[in-house]
C-alpha positions as a Markdown table, in Angstrom:
| # | Residue | x | y | z |
|---|---|---|---|---|
| 1 | Met | 0.2 | -0.1 | 0.0 |
| 2 | Lys | 1.4 | 3.5 | -1.2 |
| 3 | Leu | 0.7 | 5.4 | 2.2 |
| 4 | Glu | 1.3 | 2.4 | 4.7 |
| 5 | Gly | 2.5 | 3.7 | 8.1 |
| 6 | Lys | 1.4 | 8.0 | 7.0 |
| 7 | Val | -1.2 | 9.8 | 8.8 |
| 8 | Ala | -3.7 | 12.1 | 7.3 |
| 9 | Leu | -5.7 | 15.6 | 8.7 |
| 10 | Ile | -8.6 | 15.9 | 5.7 |
| 11 | Thr | -11.0 | 19.3 | 6.4 |
| 12 | Gly | -14.4 | 18.9 | 5.4 |
| 13 | Ser | -14.4 | 14.8 | 5.0 |
| 14 | Ala | -17.6 | 14.3 | 6.9 |
| 15 | Gln | -19.2 | 14.4 | 3.1 |
| 16 | Gly | -18.9 | 14.7 | -0.5 |
| 17 | Ile | -15.1 | 15.2 | -1.9 |
| 18 | Gly | -13.4 | 14.9 | 1.7 |
| 19 | Arg | -15.5 | 11.6 | 2.7 |
| 20 | Ala | -14.0 | 9.9 | -0.6 |
| 21 | Ile | -10.4 | 11.3 | -0.2 |
| 22 | Ala | -10.7 | 10.0 | 3.6 |
| 23 | Leu | -11.8 | 6.5 | 2.4 |
| 24 | Arg | -9.5 | 6.7 | -0.6 |
| 25 | Leu | -5.9 | 7.1 | 1.6 |
| 26 | Ala | -7.3 | 4.6 | 4.1 |
| 27 | Arg | -7.6 | 2.3 | 1.2 |
| 28 | Glu | -3.7 | 3.0 | 0.5 |
| 29 | Gly | -2.6 | 2.4 | 4.4 |
| 30 | Ala | -3.0 | 5.8 | 5.5 |
| 31 | Asp | -4.7 | 6.3 | 9.3 |
| 32 | Ile | -7.0 | 9.4 | 8.5 |
| 33 | Val | -8.5 | 12.6 | 10.3 |
| 34 | Val | -11.6 | 13.1 | 10.0 |
| 35 | Asp | -12.5 | 16.6 | 10.1 |
| 36 | Asp | -15.8 | 18.4 | 9.8 |
| 37 | Arg | -17.1 | 21.9 | 11.5 |
| 38 | Ala | -19.6 | 19.6 | 14.1 |
| 39 | Asp | -18.5 | 16.5 | 15.3 |
| 40 | Asp | -21.9 | 14.8 | 14.1 |
| 41 | Ser | -23.3 | 11.7 | 12.6 |
| 42 | Arg | -21.8 | 11.8 | 9.1 |
| 43 | Ala | -18.0 | 12.6 | 10.6 |
| 44 | Glu | -18.8 | 9.3 | 12.9 |
| 45 | Ser | -19.9 | 7.8 | 9.9 |
| 46 | Thr | -17.3 | 8.7 | 7.6 |
| 47 | Leu | -14.6 | 7.5 | 10.7 |
| 48 | Ala | -16.7 | 3.9 | 11.0 |
| 49 | Glu | -15.5 | 3.3 | 6.9 |
| 50 | Val | -12.3 | 4.1 | 7.7 |
| 51 | Gln | -11.7 | 1.8 | 10.4 |
| 52 | Ala | -13.8 | -0.7 | 9.0 |
| 53 | Leu | -11.0 | -0.4 | 6.7 |
| 54 | Gly | -8.5 | -1.6 | 9.1 |
| 55 | Arg | -7.4 | 2.0 | 10.1 |
| 56 | Arg | -6.7 | 4.1 | 12.9 |
| 57 | Gly | -8.8 | 7.3 | 13.0 |
| 58 | Cys | -10.4 | 10.2 | 15.0 |
| 59 | Val | -12.4 | 13.2 | 14.4 |
| 60 | Val | -11.5 | 16.4 | 14.8 |
| 61 | Ser | -14.1 | 19.8 | 14.8 |
| 62 | Gly | -13.7 | 23.5 | 14.1 |
| 63 | Asp | -14.8 | 26.5 | 12.2 |
| 64 | Leu | -12.1 | 26.5 | 8.9 |
| 65 | Gly | -12.5 | 30.2 | 9.0 |
| 66 | Thr | -11.2 | 30.9 | 12.3 |
| 67 | Val | -7.6 | 30.7 | 12.6 |
| 68 | Ala | -8.0 | 29.6 | 16.3 |
| 69 | Asp | -9.9 | 26.7 | 15.4 |
| 70 | Asp | -7.6 | 26.0 | 12.5 |
| 71 | Arg | -4.4 | 25.7 | 14.6 |
| 72 | Arg | -6.5 | 23.8 | 17.4 |
| 73 | Val | -7.2 | 21.4 | 14.2 |
| 74 | Val | -4.0 | 20.4 | 13.2 |
| 75 | Ala | -3.1 | 20.0 | 17.3 |
| 76 | Asp | -5.9 | 18.1 | 18.2 |
| 77 | Ala | -5.2 | 15.9 | 15.5 |
| 78 | Val | -1.5 | 15.3 | 16.5 |
| 79 | Ala | -2.5 | 14.6 | 20.4 |
| 80 | Lys | -4.7 | 12.3 | 19.1 |
| 81 | Met | -2.7 | 10.3 | 16.5 |
| 82 | Gly | 1.2 | 11.3 | 17.6 |
| 83 | Arg | 2.2 | 12.7 | 14.2 |
| 84 | Leu | 0.9 | 14.0 | 10.9 |
| 85 | Asp | 2.2 | 13.4 | 8.0 |
| 86 | Ile | -0.7 | 14.5 | 5.2 |
| 87 | Leu | -2.7 | 17.7 | 5.2 |
| 88 | Val | -5.7 | 17.6 | 2.5 |
| 89 | Asn | -7.1 | 20.9 | 2.7 |
| 90 | Asn | -10.2 | 20.4 | 1.5 |
| 91 | Gly | -13.3 | 21.9 | 3.4 |
| 92 | Gly | -14.5 | 24.9 | 1.4 |
| 93 | Val | -17.8 | 27.4 | 1.0 |
| 94 | Glu | -19.9 | 29.0 | -2.2 |
| 95 | Lys | -22.5 | 31.3 | -2.5 |
| 96 | Asn | -24.6 | 32.2 | -5.6 |
| 97 | Ala | -25.3 | 35.5 | -5.9 |
| 98 | Ser | -24.2 | 38.1 | -8.8 |
| 99 | Phe | -21.4 | 39.9 | -8.0 |
| 100 | Leu | -23.9 | 43.6 | -7.5 |
| 101 | Glu | -25.9 | 41.7 | -4.8 |
| 102 | Val | -22.6 | 40.2 | -3.2 |
| 103 | Thr | -23.0 | 40.9 | 0.6 |
| 104 | Glu | -19.8 | 41.5 | 2.8 |
| 105 | Gln | -21.1 | 38.3 | 4.7 |
| 106 | Asp | -21.3 | 36.1 | 2.1 |
| 107 | Tyr | -17.8 | 37.2 | 1.0 |
| 108 | Glu | -15.7 | 37.1 | 4.5 |
| 109 | Leu | -17.3 | 33.6 | 5.0 |
| 110 | Val | -16.4 | 32.2 | 1.5 |
| 111 | Leu | -12.9 | 33.7 | 2.1 |
| 112 | Asn | -12.3 | 32.9 | 5.4 |
| 113 | Val | -13.0 | 29.2 | 4.8 |
| 114 | Asn | -11.3 | 28.6 | 1.6 |
| 115 | Leu | -8.5 | 30.4 | 1.8 |
| 116 | Arg | -7.9 | 32.0 | 5.0 |
| 117 | Gly | -8.3 | 28.7 | 6.5 |
| 118 | Ala | -6.4 | 26.9 | 4.0 |
| 119 | Phe | -3.2 | 29.1 | 4.8 |
| 120 | Phe | -3.3 | 28.8 | 8.5 |
| 121 | Thr | -4.5 | 24.8 | 8.5 |
| 122 | Ser | -1.1 | 24.7 | 6.3 |
| 123 | Gln | 0.9 | 27.1 | 8.4 |
| 124 | Ala | 0.3 | 25.1 | 11.7 |
| 125 | Phe | 1.0 | 21.9 | 9.8 |
| 126 | Ala | 4.4 | 23.0 | 8.3 |
| 127 | Gln | 4.8 | 24.0 | 11.7 |
| 128 | His | 4.3 | 20.7 | 13.1 |
| 129 | Leu | 6.7 | 19.2 | 10.7 |
| 130 | Gln | 9.5 | 21.7 | 11.1 |
| 131 | Gln | 9.4 | 20.6 | 14.9 |
| 132 | Thr | 9.7 | 17.1 | 14.5 |
| 133 | Arg | 12.0 | 17.5 | 11.5 |
| 134 | Arg | 9.9 | 15.2 | 8.8 |
| 135 | Pro | 8.7 | 15.6 | 5.3 |
| 136 | Gly | 5.1 | 16.1 | 4.6 |
| 137 | Arg | 3.0 | 16.8 | 1.9 |
| 138 | Ile | 0.3 | 19.6 | 1.5 |
| 139 | Ile | -2.7 | 19.4 | -1.0 |
| 140 | Asn | -5.1 | 22.1 | -1.7 |
| 141 | Ile | -8.4 | 21.0 | -3.3 |
| 142 | Ser | -9.3 | 24.2 | -5.4 |
| 143 | Ser | -11.0 | 24.2 | -8.4 |
| 144 | Val | -11.4 | 24.8 | -12.2 |
| 145 | His | -12.6 | 28.3 | -10.9 |
| 146 | Glu | -9.2 | 28.9 | -10.2 |
| 147 | Glu | -8.4 | 29.2 | -14.1 |
| 148 | Leu | -11.8 | 29.8 | -15.6 |
| 149 | Pro | -14.1 | 32.3 | -14.6 |
| 150 | Phe | -17.6 | 31.4 | -13.0 |
| 151 | Pro | -20.3 | 34.6 | -13.2 |
| 152 | His | -22.3 | 34.9 | -10.0 |
| 153 | Phe | -19.3 | 33.4 | -7.5 |
| 154 | Ser | -16.9 | 35.6 | -7.8 |
| 155 | Pro | -15.7 | 35.1 | -4.0 |
| 156 | Tyr | -15.5 | 31.8 | -4.8 |
| 157 | Cys | -13.4 | 32.7 | -7.8 |
| 158 | Ala | -11.2 | 35.0 | -6.2 |
| 159 | Ser | -10.5 | 32.2 | -2.9 |
| 160 | Lys | -9.3 | 29.5 | -5.3 |
| 161 | Gly | -7.3 | 32.1 | -7.7 |
| 162 | Gly | -6.0 | 33.0 | -4.2 |
| 163 | Leu | -5.3 | 29.4 | -3.8 |
| 164 | Lys | -3.2 | 28.7 | -6.6 |
| 165 | Met | -1.2 | 31.6 | -5.8 |
| 166 | Leu | -0.5 | 30.2 | -1.9 |
| 167 | Met | 0.2 | 27.4 | -3.4 |
| 168 | Arg | 2.9 | 28.3 | -5.0 |
| 169 | Asn | 4.4 | 30.3 | -2.8 |
| 170 | Leu | 4.3 | 27.5 | -0.2 |
| 171 | Ala | 5.7 | 25.0 | -2.8 |
| 172 | Ile | 9.0 | 27.3 | -2.9 |
| 173 | Glu | 9.0 | 27.8 | 0.5 |
| 174 | Leu | 8.4 | 24.8 | 1.9 |
| 175 | Ala | 10.7 | 22.7 | -0.4 |
| 176 | Pro | 13.7 | 22.9 | 1.4 |
| 177 | Leu | 11.4 | 21.4 | 4.5 |
| 178 | Gly | 10.8 | 18.4 | 2.4 |
| 179 | Ile | 7.3 | 19.6 | 2.2 |
| 180 | Thr | 5.5 | 19.6 | -1.6 |
| 181 | Val | 2.5 | 21.2 | -2.1 |
| 182 | Asn | 0.0 | 20.6 | -4.7 |
| 183 | Asn | -3.5 | 21.9 | -5.4 |
| 184 | Val | -6.0 | 19.4 | -7.2 |
| 185 | Ala | -9.0 | 21.2 | -9.4 |
| 186 | Pro | -12.0 | 19.2 | -9.9 |
| 187 | Gly | -14.1 | 20.3 | -12.4 |
| 188 | Ala | -18.1 | 19.2 | -12.2 |
| 189 | Ile | -18.3 | 16.8 | -9.9 |
| 190 | Ala | -21.3 | 15.1 | -8.8 |
| 191 | Thr | -21.8 | 15.8 | -5.2 |
| 192 | Pro | -24.7 | 16.8 | -2.7 |
| 193 | Ile | -23.5 | 20.2 | -3.2 |
| 194 | Asn | -24.5 | 20.7 | -6.9 |
| 195 | Arg | -27.1 | 18.3 | -7.2 |
| 196 | Pro | -29.2 | 20.8 | -9.7 |
| 197 | Ala | -26.7 | 20.9 | -12.1 |
| 198 | Trp | -26.5 | 17.1 | -12.8 |
| 199 | Glu | -30.2 | 15.1 | -11.5 |
| 200 | Thr | -32.3 | 16.0 | -14.4 |
| 201 | Pro | -31.7 | 15.1 | -17.7 |
| 202 | Glu | -32.1 | 18.3 | -19.5 |
| 203 | Ala | -29.4 | 19.7 | -16.5 |
| 204 | Leu | -27.1 | 17.3 | -17.4 |
| 205 | Glu | -27.4 | 17.5 | -21.1 |
| 206 | Ser | -26.3 | 21.1 | -21.1 |
| 207 | Leu | -23.7 | 20.1 | -18.6 |
| 208 | Leu | -22.0 | 17.4 | -20.7 |
| 209 | Lys | -21.5 | 20.2 | -23.3 |
| 210 | Leu | -19.3 | 21.7 | -21.0 |
| 211 | Ile | -16.8 | 18.6 | -20.6 |
| 212 | Pro | -14.8 | 17.1 | -23.5 |
| 213 | Tyr | -14.8 | 13.7 | -21.9 |
| 214 | Lys | -18.8 | 13.6 | -21.6 |
| 215 | Arg | -19.1 | 12.6 | -18.1 |
| 216 | Val | -19.5 | 13.8 | -14.8 |
| 217 | Gly | -17.3 | 13.3 | -12.5 |
| 218 | Gln | -17.3 | 11.0 | -9.2 |
| 219 | Ala | -15.5 | 12.0 | -6.2 |
| 220 | Ile | -13.5 | 8.9 | -6.3 |
| 221 | Asp | -11.7 | 10.8 | -9.0 |
| 222 | Ile | -10.5 | 13.6 | -6.6 |
| 223 | Gly | -9.8 | 10.4 | -3.8 |
| 224 | Lys | -7.3 | 8.9 | -6.4 |
| 225 | Ala | -5.6 | 12.0 | -7.5 |
| 226 | Ala | -5.3 | 13.0 | -3.8 |
| 227 | Val | -3.6 | 9.9 | -3.2 |
| 228 | Trp | -1.0 | 10.3 | -5.8 |
| 229 | Leu | 0.1 | 13.7 | -4.9 |
| 230 | Ala | 0.5 | 12.1 | -1.4 |
| 231 | Ser | 2.7 | 8.8 | -1.9 |
| 232 | Asp | 6.2 | 8.8 | -3.4 |
| 233 | Asp | 4.8 | 8.3 | -6.6 |
| 234 | Ser | 4.7 | 12.3 | -7.1 |
| 235 | Asp | 8.0 | 12.9 | -5.0 |
| 236 | Tyr | 9.1 | 15.8 | -7.8 |
| 237 | Val | 6.2 | 17.1 | -8.4 |
| 238 | Asn | 6.0 | 20.7 | -6.6 |
| 239 | Gly | 3.9 | 23.7 | -6.9 |
| 240 | Gln | 1.2 | 22.3 | -9.8 |
| 241 | Thr | -2.4 | 22.3 | -10.3 |
| 242 | Leu | -3.9 | 18.8 | -11.1 |
| 243 | Phe | -6.6 | 19.5 | -13.3 |
| 244 | Val | -9.6 | 16.3 | -12.7 |
| 245 | Asp | -11.9 | 17.8 | -15.2 |
| 246 | Gly | -12.4 | 15.9 | -18.2 |
| 247 | Gly | -11.5 | 18.5 | -19.9 |
| 248 | Met | -13.5 | 21.3 | -19.0 |
| 249 | Thr | -11.1 | 24.0 | -18.7 |
| 250 | Leu | -10.0 | 23.5 | -22.7 |
| 251 | Phe | -13.6 | 24.7 | -23.5 |
| 252 | Pro | -13.5 | 28.6 | -23.7 |
| 253 | Glu | -17.1 | 28.9 | -23.4 |
| 254 | Phe | -17.4 | 27.9 | -19.9 |
| 255 | Ala | -15.8 | 31.3 | -19.4 |
| 256 | Asp | -19.3 | 33.2 | -20.9 |
| 257 | Gly | -21.8 | 30.5 | -18.7 |
| 258 | Gly | -21.7 | 27.9 | -21.7 |
């Protein structure tokens, strides 16, 4: 198994893409820290599946938009598991509103969770690795919208564009410590958050026009990419975005809303 003996913290892993990443990493031998805003039944369900695969695990919780919680999540994970080797910054939110109608509250929510959360969770993780003199992996779950505009989701696009540059800067700063930093950028992935985009034949037909590969992605597609970036197979990959989108970023029409 590629990740035998490693411990991974995946933020926002109670459901959706985060859950798929947690389970895929567990299948490859990693012990898993499940993180969600609250330690609820969904987080416990993910943990139970991790343990059913024969891996150790625990649940930690906190508000990723709060710096104190970002640091505490990492500290709690280390206290419960003994150490961390892999961080997957997956937790995120989005708000649908035209630019002229975006509220300050929604802007702050999206930027705080998606960008500030990844920043300070990564900082606490890197400090842990520096103190223990060990290498590690940081993997950010970004979006095709770190590259493609997405009308009515300006704060979300700003957060993902910021995550792209944060990743590139950290890749340079942390490389001397043996820490690689990369992004995975999903395209259209079938999760509960975007169900209206694919749950009806009409919506699915419209969406597939934007995807050269002609299928909607599944959460496991992102899990497979995360395993590769977390493993020694990608040891010389640093400061890159891996687009997992069926070719969506090759369609400039998407910038016009399809």
